[in-house]
C-alpha positions in Angstrom: -31.7 -40.4 29.0 -30.8 -38.0 31.9 -33.6 -35.2 32.4 -32.6 -31.4 31.4 -32.1 -29.2 33.8 -34.1 -26.1 33.7 -34.5 -23.0 35.9 -37.2 -20.8 35.0 -37.0 -16.8 36.3 -39.6 -14.4 36.6 -40.0 -11.2 39.1 -43.0 -12.5 41.6 -45.8 -14.9 42.3 -48.3 -12.1 41.9 -51.3 -13.1 40.5 -51.1 -11.6 36.7 -51.0 -13.1 32.9 -47.3 -14.1 32.7 -47.4 -15.1 36.2 -49.9 -17.4 35.5 -48.4 -18.9 32.2 -45.4 -19.6 34.1 -46.8 -21.3 37.0 -48.5 -23.3 34.6 -45.8 -24.5 32.6 -44.1 -25.4 35.7 -47.0 -27.4 36.9 -47.0 -29.0 33.5 -43.6 -29.9 32.7 -43.1 -33.4 31.9 -40.3 -34.4 35.0 -39.0 -37.3 33.6 -37.7 -35.3 30.8 -36.7 -31.9 32.6 -35.5 -31.3 35.9 -37.1 -28.0 37.1 -35.5 -25.2 39.1 -37.2 -22.0 40.3 -35.4 -18.1 40.7 -37.4 -15.0 41.2 -36.3 -11.7 42.6 -39.4 -11.8 44.9 -39.9 -14.5 46.7 -44.1 -13.1 47.4 -47.7 -13.6 45.8 -50.8 -15.5 45.7 -49.1 -17.9 43.2 -46.5 -18.7 45.4 -48.2 -21.6 47.2 -48.6 -23.7 43.4 -44.8 -23.6 43.4 -44.3 -24.7 46.9 -46.6 -28.1 45.9 -44.2 -28.8 43.2 -41.2 -29.8 45.6 -38.7 -28.1 43.4 -35.6 -26.1 44.5 -36.6 -22.3 44.4 -34.1 -19.5 44.8 -34.7 -15.9 45.0 -32.2 -13.2 44.2 -33.5 -10.3 45.5 -32.5 -6.9 44.0 -34.4 -3.1 44.9 -32.7 -1.6 41.2 -30.9 -2.8 38.1 -28.2 0.1 38.8 -26.9 -0.9 42.8 -23.8 -2.7 43.6 -26.0 -4.8 45.4 -27.3 -6.0 41.8 -24.1 -7.2 40.6 -23.5 -9.1 43.5 -26.9 -10.7 43.6 -26.0 -11.5 39.3 -23.1 -13.4 40.6 -24.7 -15.4 42.9 -27.1 -16.6 40.4 -24.4 -17.3 37.3 -22.9 -19.0 40.7 -26.1 -21.2 41.4 -26.4 -21.8 36.9 -22.8 -23.5 37.1 -23.2 -25.3 40.5 -26.3 -27.0 39.4 -25.3 -27.5 35.8 -28.2 -25.6 34.6 -28.4 -26.3 30.5 -31.9 -23.9 30.3 -31.8 -20.6 31.5 -35.6 -19.1 30.5 -36.2 -15.6 31.7 -39.7 -14.1 32.0 -40.3 -10.3 31.5 -38.4 -6.7 30.9 -36.4 -7.1 34.7 -35.8 -10.5 35.0 -35.0 -10.7 31.2 -32.1 -7.5 32.1 -31.0 -9.1 35.5 -30.8 -12.9 34.2 -29.9 -13.1 30.8 -26.0 -11.9 31.3 -25.7 -13.8 34.8 -27.2 -16.9 32.4 -24.5 -15.7 30.0 -21.8 -15.7 32.0 -22.2 -18.8 33.8 -22.3 -20.4 30.3 -25.4 -21.5 30.5 -25.9 -24.1 27.2 -29.4 -22.3 26.3 -30.7 -18.9 27.2 -34.1 -17.9 26.5 -35.9 -14.7 27.0 -39.4 -13.8 27.0 -41.2 -10.7 25.7 -45.3 -10.8 26.2 -46.0 -7.5 25.3 -45.6 -4.8 22.7 -43.4 -2.6 24.7 -45.7 0.5 24.5 -45.1 1.3 28.4 -41.8 1.4 28.7 -39.0 4.5 28.2 -37.1 4.5 24.6 -33.9 3.6 27.4 -35.7 0.3 28.5 -36.6 -0.9 24.8 -32.9 -0.3 24.3 -31.4 -1.5 27.2 -33.8 -4.6 26.4 -33.1 -5.5 22.8 -29.3 -5.1 23.9 -29.6 -7.7 26.2 -31.9 -10.3 24.3 -29.0 -9.9 21.8 -27.1 -12.7 24.4 -30.4 -15.0 24.5 -30.2 -18.0 21.7 -33.8 -17.5 21.8 -36.2 -14.8 22.6 -40.2 -16.2 22.8 -43.2 -14.4 22.7 -46.7 -15.1 22.9 -48.1 -13.8 19.5 -47.3 -13.1 16.0 -48.0 -9.6 16.4 -45.4 -9.0 19.5 -43.1 -10.9 17.0 -43.8 -8.6 14.0 -43.2 -5.5 16.9 -39.6 -7.0 17.7 -39.0 -7.4 14.3 -39.4 -3.2 13.8 -37.6 -2.7 16.5 -34.6 -4.4 15.1 -34.5 -8.0 16.9 -32.8 -10.9 14.6 -35.9 -12.7 13.4 -34.0 -16.0 13.4 -33.9 -15.9 17.0 -37.3 -15.4 17.4 -40.3 -18.2 18.6 -43.5 -17.8 19.4 -45.7 -19.8 21.6 -48.8 -18.4 22.5 -50.5 -19.1 25.7 -52.7 -21.6 26.9 -55.8 -22.0 29.6 -57.1 -25.1 31.5 -60.7 -24.3 30.3 -62.6 -26.4 32.8 -61.1 -23.8 35.2 -63.3 -20.7 34.2 -66.6 -22.5 34.3 -69.2 -22.0 36.9 -72.9 -21.9 37.0 -74.7 -18.7 37.2 -76.4 -18.0 40.3 -73.9 -20.5 42.2 -72.6 -17.9 44.4 -73.5 -14.5 45.9 -71.7 -11.9 44.0 -74.9 -10.4 42.4 -76.5 -9.4 45.8 -72.8 -8.7 46.9 -72.6 -6.5 44.5 -75.7 -4.9 44.0 -77.0 -6.5 40.5 -80.7 -7.0 39.8 -81.0 -10.7 39.3 -82.3 -10.7 36.0 -79.9 -7.5 34.7 -77.6 -8.1 31.6 -74.0 -7.6 33.0 -71.4 -6.6 30.6 -67.8 -7.3 32.5 -64.4 -6.0 31.9 -61.7 -7.5 33.0 -58.6 -5.2 33.4 -55.6 -3.6 35.2 -56.8 0.3 35.2 -54.0 2.0 33.4 -53.8 4.6 30.7 -53.2 1.9 28.0 -56.6 -0.6 29.2 -58.7 1.8 27.0 -61.3 1.6 29.9 -62.4 5.3 29.7 -63.7 4.7 26.4 -65.2 1.5 27.4 -67.7 3.9 29.8 -68.3 6.5 26.9 -69.6 3.3 25.4 -71.2 2.2 28.2 -73.0 5.3 28.5 -74.6 5.1 25.0 -75.7 1.6 25.6 -77.3 2.1 28.7 -79.7 4.8 27.2 -80.8 2.1 24.4 -80.7 -0.6 27.2 -81.2 0.9 30.5 -81.3 -2.6 32.0 -78.2 -3.7 31.6 -74.8 -3.2 34.2 -71.3 -2.7 34.1 -68.9 -4.5 35.8 -65.3 -3.0 36.1 -63.0 -5.8 37.6 -59.3 -4.9 38.5 -57.1 -2.0 40.3 -54.7 0.5 38.8 -53.6 4.3 39.1 -56.4 5.8 37.3 -59.3 3.9 39.1 -60.5 7.2 40.9 -60.5 9.2 37.4 -62.3 6.3 36.0 -65.0 6.7 38.4 -65.1 10.3 38.0 -65.6 9.7 34.4 -68.4 7.3 35.1 -70.5 9.8 37.2 -70.0 12.9 35.1 -71.4 10.5 32.2 -74.7 10.1 34.3 -73.7 6.2 34.5 -72.4 6.0 38.3 -75.1 4.1 39.2 -75.0 1.4 36.6 -71.0 0.9 36.9 -69.7 -0.8 39.6 -66.0 -0.8 40.2 -65.0 -4.2 42.2 -61.3 -3.9 43.0 -58.9 -6.6 42.5 -61.0 -10.2 42.7 -59.6 -13.5 42.4 -63.2 -15.6 42.2 -62.7 -15.0 38.4 -64.9 -18.3 37.4 -67.9 -16.9 39.3 -67.9 -13.1 37.7 -67.9 -14.9 34.6 -70.6 -16.9 35.5 -72.6 -13.9 35.8 -71.3 -11.8 32.6 -73.5 -11.7 29.2 -70.3 -9.8 27.5 -66.6 -9.8 28.3 -65.4 -6.4 26.7 -61.4 -5.8 26.6 -61.0 -2.1 25.2 -57.3 -1.7 25.3 -55.2 0.4 23.2 -52.5 -1.8 23.4 -52.1 -5.4 24.2 -49.8 -8.8 23.8 -51.8 -12.2 23.8 -54.6 -11.2 26.5 -55.9 -13.8 28.8 -58.5 -11.6 30.1 -60.0 -13.2 26.3 -58.9 -16.5 26.7 -60.7 -17.1 30.3 -63.9 -15.3 28.9 -64.0 -17.4 25.5 -63.5 -20.7 27.8 -66.5 -19.7 30.2 -68.8 -18.9 27.4 -68.9 -15.4 27.3 -69.5 -13.1 24.2 -66.3 -11.7 23.3 -65.9 -8.0 21.7 -62.2 -6.5 21.6 -60.0 -3.7 20.2 -58.2 -4.8 16.8 -54.9 -4.1 18.8 -51.9 -6.5 19.3 -52.8 -10.2 19.5 -56.1 -10.1 19.8 -57.0 -10.5 16.1 -55.2 -13.9 16.8 -57.6 -15.0 19.5 -60.9 -13.6 17.8 -62.0 -14.9 14.6 -64.3 -11.5 13.7 -67.9 -11.9 13.5 -67.5 -15.5 14.3 -65.7 -15.8 18.0 -66.0 -12.3 19.0 -66.1 -8.7 17.7 -63.7 -6.7 17.0 -63.8 -2.5 16.9 -61.2 -0.6 16.3 -59.4 1.4 19.4 -60.5 4.5 21.0 -64.1 4.1 19.1 -66.8 4.4 21.8 -69.4 4.5 18.9 -68.0 1.1 17.4 -67.7 -0.1 20.5 -70.9 0.1 21.8 -72.4 -0.5 19.0 -71.3 -4.1 18.6 -72.2 -4.1 22.7 -75.6 -3.3 21.2 -75.8 -5.9 18.7 -75.0 -8.9 21.3 -77.1 -7.8 23.8 -80.1 -7.7 21.3 -79.5 -10.7 19.7 -79.3 -13.8 21.9 -78.7 -16.2 18.5 -75.7 -14.0 17.8 -74.3 -13.8 21.4 -75.2 -17.8 21.3 -73.2 -18.9 18.4 -70.4 -16.1 19.1 -70.3 -17.6 22.6 -70.5 -21.4 21.4 -67.6 -20.6 18.5 -65.3 -18.6 21.2 -65.3 -21.9 23.4 -64.6 -24.0 20.3 -61.3 -22.1 19.5 -60.2 -22.0 22.6 -60.5 -26.0 22.6 -58.8 -26.1 19.4 -55.8 -23.8 19.7 -55.3 -22.5 23.2 -55.0 -25.4 25.7 -52.5 -25.7 27.9 -51.3 -28.5 27.1 -50.6 -27.6 23.8 -48.7 -24.8 25.1 -46.6 -26.9 27.6 -45.7 -29.3 24.7 -44.4 -26.4 22.7 -42.3 -25.3 26.1 -41.1 -28.9 26.0 -40.1 -29.1 22.5 -38.2 -25.6 22.4 -36.5 -26.8 25.4 -35.4 -30.1 23.5 -34.5 -28.7 20.5 -32.8 -26.0 21.5 -30.8 -28.3 23.5 -29.8 -30.8 20.7 -29.2 -28.2 18.1 -29.3 -24.4 19.6 -30.2 -21.8 17.0 -31.9 -23.7 14.8 -35.4 -23.7 16.0 -38.4 -21.6 15.8 -41.6 -22.0 16.9 -44.5 -21.0 14.9 -47.9 -21.3 15.7 -50.0 -22.2 12.7 -53.5 -20.6 13.8 -55.9 -19.8 11.0 
């Protein structure tokens, strides 16, 4: 039986949750069953080297805006590429890639078109949500990575029968590192024996980092030895630094900016906190739990699908600094509970969020939709 010809398209190869998942799927697909092609709008990003190591065809279709005549010409190029290489499955990831590539794949006559929506669209404009919904009607399947996203799309008018859920997966061994094995504490000015509470996040308003800082100020009064590490960059970094100063905790909060040494940072963490106001399925939570770091997250989006509250982590209401501070104090002050949460988190990741399982589900989706288009719904049964 000939391999199924698959084209996966993403915006770029910058380090991000979606990009990491796409690359992991590309690295893991069974080459005996799938003839893989990669397409992108941009050809930059740290993850590009991993794609180049695969030695698979990679085509670029650069556009600056969806509303230029040149974009229409690039879409025609993509349609010709799909026809020339007899691509059977076109799988797109992300808003702009969905809007650009799904109509081109339809024009080209691809057998199966899969669009991916990986967040609840809270940062999109009303018109962006509308256009994505209309374009996704052209797809045979809309793949999401959390039940919370599926429910959101149903409320927005997506067809239930076209929605499939395959949750993110990770390779746990990549996020395990030995505490003290790197000079990170010295580099960041952290005392050798200080408990470290870590936030891994883009710094934008939807991530709720200001509420984390408010909670940190409460925790710092009860546990002055604790230090707080905010790893990531974004447009409101300056505002957050000013907030930390106004709360009187600037000397206990370190803003590291963008970092690539996440496993080493996690090795030094006592807690990992995700204070988001909206979330899809967070890779940060998966990575922290795999690394054996107890986690606290807001009860939004797909977070409850990852964390069993009180067992493999703690869930708190969004925008509630007092509840977040209480949860932080609870785990920092109770090593026995923290240890139990850590172990339960590692078990949950191993059981339900392995990259191998995620890739297998993607392979099943491709195969079954080729065999019986429009009939397969991928439901991940996680208790």
